[in-house]
C-alpha positions in Angstrom: 16.4 -8.4 3.4 16.4 -10.8 0.5 19.2 -12.7 -1.1 17.8 -12.6 -4.5 16.1 -16.0 -4.4 15.2 -17.2 -7.9 11.6 -17.7 -6.9 10.6 -14.1 -6.3 7.3 -13.3 -4.7 5.9 -10.1 -6.1 4.0 -8.9 -3.0 7.0 -9.6 -0.7 9.1 -7.4 -3.0 6.5 -4.7 -2.9 6.3 -4.9 0.9 10.0 -4.8 1.2 10.2 -1.7 -1.0 7.5 0.0 1.0 9.3 -0.9 4.3 12.7 0.3 3.3 11.3 3.7 2.2 9.2 3.9 5.4 12.3 3.2 7.5 14.0 6.3 6.1 11.0 8.5 6.9 11.5 7.5 10.6 15.3 7.4 10.5 15.8 10.8 8.8 14.4 12.4 12.0 17.0 10.6 14.1 19.8 11.5 11.7 18.7 15.2 11.5 17.4 16.0 15.0 18.7 15.6 18.6 17.2 12.7 20.5 15.5 15.1 23.0 13.9 17.0 20.1 12.4 13.8 18.8 11.0 13.0 22.2 9.6 16.5 22.8 8.5 18.1 19.4 8.3 21.6 20.8 12.0 21.6 22.0 13.6 22.6 18.7 12.3 24.4 15.7 8.9 26.0 15.1 5.9 24.2 16.7 3.8 24.8 13.6 0.7 22.7 12.9 2.5 21.1 10.0 5.5 20.1 12.1 3.3 18.8 15.0 1.2 16.9 12.5 4.3 15.2 11.0 5.5 14.3 14.5 2.1 12.9 15.5 1.6 10.9 12.3 5.1 9.4 12.5 4.8 8.6 16.2 1.4 7.0 15.9 1.5 5.1 12.6 5.2 4.6 11.7 7.7 4.4 14.6 8.4 0.8 15.4 5.7 -0.4 13.1 7.7 -0.1 9.9 10.6 -2.0 11.6 8.1 -4.5 12.7 7.0 -5.0 9.1 10.6 -5.4 8.0 11.0 -8.1 10.7 7.9 -9.9 9.5 9.4 -10.0 6.0 12.8 -11.2 7.3 11.2 -14.3 8.9 9.2 -15.0 5.7 12.3 -14.6 3.5 14.1 -17.2 5.6 11.4 -19.7 4.9 11.4 -18.8 1.2 15.1 -19.5 1.2 14.7 -22.8 3.1 11.5 -24.1 1.4 11.3 -27.9 1.4 11.9 -28.5 -2.3 15.1 -26.4 -2.4 16.4 -27.8 0.8 15.8 -31.4 -0.4 17.8 -30.6 -3.6 20.5 -28.4 -2.1 21.0 -30.5 1.0 24.0 -29.5 3.2 25.2 -26.8 0.7 21.9 -24.9 1.2 22.2 -25.1 4.9 25.8 -23.8 4.7 24.7 -20.9 2.6 21.8 -20.1 4.9 24.1 -19.8 7.9 26.8 -17.9 5.9 24.0 -15.6 4.7 23.1 -14.6 8.3 26.7 -14.4 9.5 27.5 -12.0 6.6 24.4 -9.9 7.5 25.7 -9.7 11.1 29.1 -8.4 9.7 27.3 -5.9 7.5 25.5 -4.7 10.7 28.8 -4.2 12.6 30.2 -2.1 9.7 26.9 -0.1 9.4 26.7 0.6 13.1 30.4 1.4 13.9 32.0 2.7 10.7 28.9 4.3 9.1 27.8 5.7 12.5 24.2 4.4 12.7 23.8 2.9 16.2 20.1 2.0 15.7 20.7 -0.2 12.7 19.0 -3.6 12.6 21.1 -5.8 10.3 23.2 -7.1 13.3 20.0 -8.2 15.1 18.6 -9.8 12.0 21.8 -11.7 11.3 22.1 -13.0 14.8 18.5 -13.9 15.3 18.4 -15.5 11.8 20.8 -18.1 13.0 18.0 -19.6 15.1 15.4 -19.9 12.3 16.7 -23.1 10.7 15.6 -25.4 13.6 12.2 -23.7 13.6 11.5 -24.2 9.8 9.0 -27.0 10.4 7.2 -25.6 13.4 3.4 -25.3 12.9 2.3 -21.8 11.9 0.0 -21.5 14.9 2.8 -22.3 17.3 5.0 -19.7 15.6 2.3 -17.1 15.9 1.6 -17.7 19.6 5.4 -17.8 20.4 5.9 -14.6 18.5 3.1 -12.8 20.4 4.5 -14.1 23.6 7.9 -12.7 22.8 6.3 -9.4 21.9 4.6 -9.3 25.3 8.0 -9.8 27.1 9.5 -7.0 25.0 6.7 -4.7 26.1 7.1 -5.4 29.8 10.9 -4.7 29.4 10.2 -1.4 27.7 7.8 -0.4 30.5 10.6 -0.9 33.0 13.1 1.1 31.0 10.9 4.0 29.8 13.7 6.6 30.2 16.1 4.6 27.9 13.3 4.3 25.4 12.7 8.1 25.6 16.2 9.3 24.8 18.2 6.3 23.7 21.1 8.3 22.1 24.8 8.4 22.9 24.7 11.5 25.1 21.3 10.7 26.5 22.4 7.2 27.5 25.3 8.6 29.5 23.1 11.0 31.3 20.2 8.8 32.3 21.1 9.0 36.0 21.0 12.8 35.8 17.7 12.7 34.0 16.2 10.5 36.6 17.5 12.8 39.4 15.9 15.7 37.6 12.6 14.0 38.0 13.0 13.1 41.7 13.1 14.9 45.0 10.6 17.0 46.8 9.3 19.7 44.4 6.1 20.9 42.8 5.1 19.7 39.3 6.0 23.0 37.7 9.5 22.9 39.3 9.9 19.2 38.2 8.9 20.2 34.7 11.3 23.1 34.5 14.2 21.0 35.8 13.5 18.2 33.4 13.2 20.7 30.5 16.6 22.2 31.4 18.1 18.7 31.4 16.6 18.0 28.0 18.0 21.2 26.6 21.4 20.3 27.9 21.3 16.9 26.2 20.2 18.6 23.0 23.1 21.0 23.1 25.5 18.1 23.7 24.1 16.2 20.8 24.3 19.2 18.5 27.9 19.8 19.5 28.8 16.1 18.9 27.1 15.6 15.6 28.5 18.8 14.1 32.0 17.6 15.0 34.3 15.4 12.9 34.1 11.7 12.1 36.4 10.6 15.0 34.5 12.6 17.6 31.2 11.1 16.5 32.6 7.6 16.3 33.9 7.8 19.9 30.6 9.3 21.2 28.6 6.6 19.5 30.8 3.5 20.2 29.4 2.9 23.7 25.8 3.2 22.5 26.5 0.8 19.6 28.1 -1.7 22.0 25.0 -1.4 24.3 22.6 -1.8 21.3 24.3 -5.0 20.2 24.7 -6.6 23.6 22.6 -5.5 26.6 19.8 -3.8 24.6 19.8 -6.8 22.2 19.1 -9.3 25.0 16.6 -6.9 26.8 14.7 -5.8 23.7 15.6 -7.0 20.2 15.6 -10.7 21.1 11.9 -10.4 22.1 10.6 -7.6 19.8 12.4 -8.4 16.5 12.6 -12.2 17.2 8.8 -12.2 18.0 8.0 -10.4 14.7 10.2 -12.8 12.7 8.2 -15.8 14.1 4.9 -14.1 13.3 6.2 -13.4 9.8 7.0 -17.0 9.4 3.5 -17.9 10.4 1.9 -15.3 8.1 4.0 -16.6 5.2 2.8 -20.2 5.9 -0.8 -18.9 5.7 -0.2 -17.1 2.4 -0.7 -13.6 3.9 2.7 -12.1 3.1 2.9 -13.8 -0.3 -0.5 -12.4 -1.5 -2.6 -15.6 -1.5 -5.5 -14.1 0.5 -8.6 -12.2 -0.8 -8.9 -8.5 -1.1 -11.6 -8.6 1.6 -9.1 -10.2 4.0 -6.5 -7.5 3.4 -9.1 -4.8 3.8 -10.1 -6.2 7.1 -6.5 -6.5 8.2 -5.8 -2.8 7.2 -8.9 -1.6 9.1 -8.2 -3.7 12.2 -4.5 -2.7 12.3 -4.9 1.0 11.8 -7.9 1.4 14.1 -6.5 -0.7 17.0 -2.9 0.5 16.6 -4.0 4.1 16.0 -6.2 4.1 19.1 -3.5 2.5 21.3 -0.9 5.1 20.3 -3.1 8.1 19.4 -4.6 8.6 22.8 -1.4 9.6 24.5 -0.3 11.8 21.5 -3.6 13.6 21.7 -3.2 14.0 25.5 0.3 15.5 24.9 -1.2 18.0 22.4 -4.0 18.9 24.8 -1.6 19.6 27.7 0.7 21.7 25.6 3.5 19.1 25.3 4.5 19.4 29.0 8.0 17.9 29.3 7.0 15.6 32.2 4.1 14.2 30.2 6.4 13.5 27.2 8.8 11.8 29.6 6.1 9.7 31.1 4.2 8.8 28.0 2.9 5.2 28.3 5.4 3.2 26.3 3.5 0.0 27.0 0.5 1.4 25.1 2.8 2.5 22.3 4.4 -0.9 22.0 1.1 -2.7 22.1 0.2 -0.8 18.9 3.3 -2.0 17.0 2.0 -5.4 15.8 -1.5 -4.1 14.9 0.0 -1.3 12.9 2.5 -3.5 11.1 -0.5 -5.7 10.1 -2.3 -2.6 9.0 0.5 -1.7 6.7 0.6 -5.2 5.4 -3.1 -5.1 4.7 -2.7 -1.7 2.9 -0.1 -3.1 0.6 -2.1 -6.3 0.0 -5.0 -4.1 -1.2 -2.6 -2.0 -3.3 -1.3 -5.1 -5.1 -4.9 -5.9 -6.1 -5.9 -2.5 -7.3 -6.2 -2.5 -11.1 -5.0 1.1 -11.3 -1.8 0.7 -9.4 0.4 -1.7 -11.4 3.1 1.0 -12.1 3.2 2.0 -8.4 3.5 -1.6 -7.2 6.1 -2.3 -9.9 8.2 0.6 -8.7 7.9 -0.5 -5.1 8.8 -4.0 -6.1 11.9 -2.8 -7.9 12.8 -0.8 -4.8 12.3 -3.9 -2.6 14.8 -5.9 -4.7 17.5 -3.3 -3.8 16.4 -3.1 -0.1 19.8 -3.8 1.4 21.5 -1.3 -1.0 19.0 1.4 -0.2 19.1 0.8 3.5 22.9 1.4 3.6 23.0 4.2 1.1 20.3 6.1 3.0 22.7 6.2 5.9 25.6 7.3 3.7 23.4 10.1 2.3 22.2 11.2 5.8 25.6 11.3 7.5 27.0 13.3 4.6 24.1 15.8 4.8 23.7 16.1 8.6 27.1 15.3 10.3 29.9 17.7 10.9 32.3 16.1 8.4 29.7 16.6 5.7 27.3 19.6 5.3 26.7 19.8 9.1 23.0 20.4 8.9 22.3 18.4 12.1 19.6 20.2 14.2 19.1 23.0 11.6 16.1 21.7 9.6 12.5 21.7 10.6 10.4 18.5 10.4 8.7 19.6 7.2 12.1 20.2 5.7 13.3 16.8 6.8 10.2 15.3 5.2 11.2 17.0 1.9 14.7 15.5 2.2 13.1 12.1 2.6 10.8 12.6 -0.4 13.9 13.5 -2.5 15.7 10.4 -1.5 12.7 8.3 -2.2 12.4 9.8 -5.7 16.0 9.0 -6.4 16.0 5.5 -5.0 12.7 4.5 -6.7 13.9 5.9 -10.1 17.2 4.2 -9.8 15.6 0.9 -8.8 13.2 0.9 -11.8 16.1 1.4 -14.2 18.5 -1.0 -12.4 16.2 -4.0 -12.4 15.7 -3.8 -16.1 19.5 -4.5 -16.6 20.7 -6.3 -13.5 19.6 -9.4 -11.5 20.6 -8.0 -8.1 21.3 -4.7 -6.4 25.0 -3.8 -5.9 25.1 -4.8 -2.2 22.8 -7.7 -2.8 25.2 -8.9 -5.5 28.1 -8.6 -3.0 26.1 -10.5 -0.3 25.1 -13.2 -2.7 28.6 -13.6 -4.2 30.1 -14.0 -0.7 27.4 -16.5 0.3 28.0 -18.7 -2.7 31.8 -18.2 -2.6 32.1 -17.0 -6.2 31.1 -13.9 -8.2 27.5 -14.2 -9.4 26.4 -13.2 -12.8 25.0 -9.6 -12.4 23.8 -8.5 -15.8 20.7 -10.0 -17.3 21.0 -12.1 -20.4 24.4 -13.5 -19.4 
């Protein structure tokens, strides 16, 4: 997220717009489908080629990678905010605003997770981890890169230990992990194990459907323990290493001019090829194996999360390389301008995506949870994209900041900021 720094960097805005749109492509599945159906794509709906292709493409190329790209950008944005010339001029006031900026982001995360009912939100983690960036602002880029890779490695080891939690991670699933583990244990044949686990997955799915088609209070009470776990235990087991590592890598890439667009087209082409080939190979092998074996529930449960997480950083770099190329393509100025405008409203869009989703899918709204196929959810996502991109293009011609960006900036500076351009 950006605070509307006066020295805007065009490619970072484009990357941020691309990332916030990509986040909704992944998140709309979590909003609209039970957790078990996301883990096993044949559990709910029609297992058509289109639905399975959407599942495979999202699983291989987007899940985790888009959040990783967002985390890279957050680390870079912190350095933009704290760059030497501004820090020398602003002194203690700038340091005060930097810490207030992160504390407010942490508060936004609490509201987003608890009151807006999105337990997997990232603002809380960004705000909390952002507090530790200031002492690292002068750390050499190579040290930041190596430290970030090391933290990523620790996160992957943790995920390998907790594969069941990573599989189902929702409110009802989290409460039933012991039952799920028992469903996979005991003396029985593989078909019996598979049948027992499939029955357990269906039970979790039914519980999720009942919960999310209920009223606001029922959903709030069901999610509150999961939110608490996400922002405490899960934070120290996972986000500290995964998101924190990506932030450090983002700081290094900004220092080297990669995120700000100072490298050659050949460099970004190589980054895209490397990222998508390596990340796609690491993640694609198990997805292909799941398809070959008819999406056996046990295979889905035991998919190698270590290989999946190893692909996160290469894929995030692949997306970075793709956008770097797009920003250099002579025929794409309108597209990059639209993505850049969307990136300037990233915080506003991230929160309003949640507001739209809970209104569409949860019981106190239209109650469509678990009723749409993956291809229909993709159409919902494309519709939201069209609205947000169009709004952004119009908004930035008249205003300096997005609505929530303006609120954030005004709170950081302790006074209402000028919103309209020309004033």
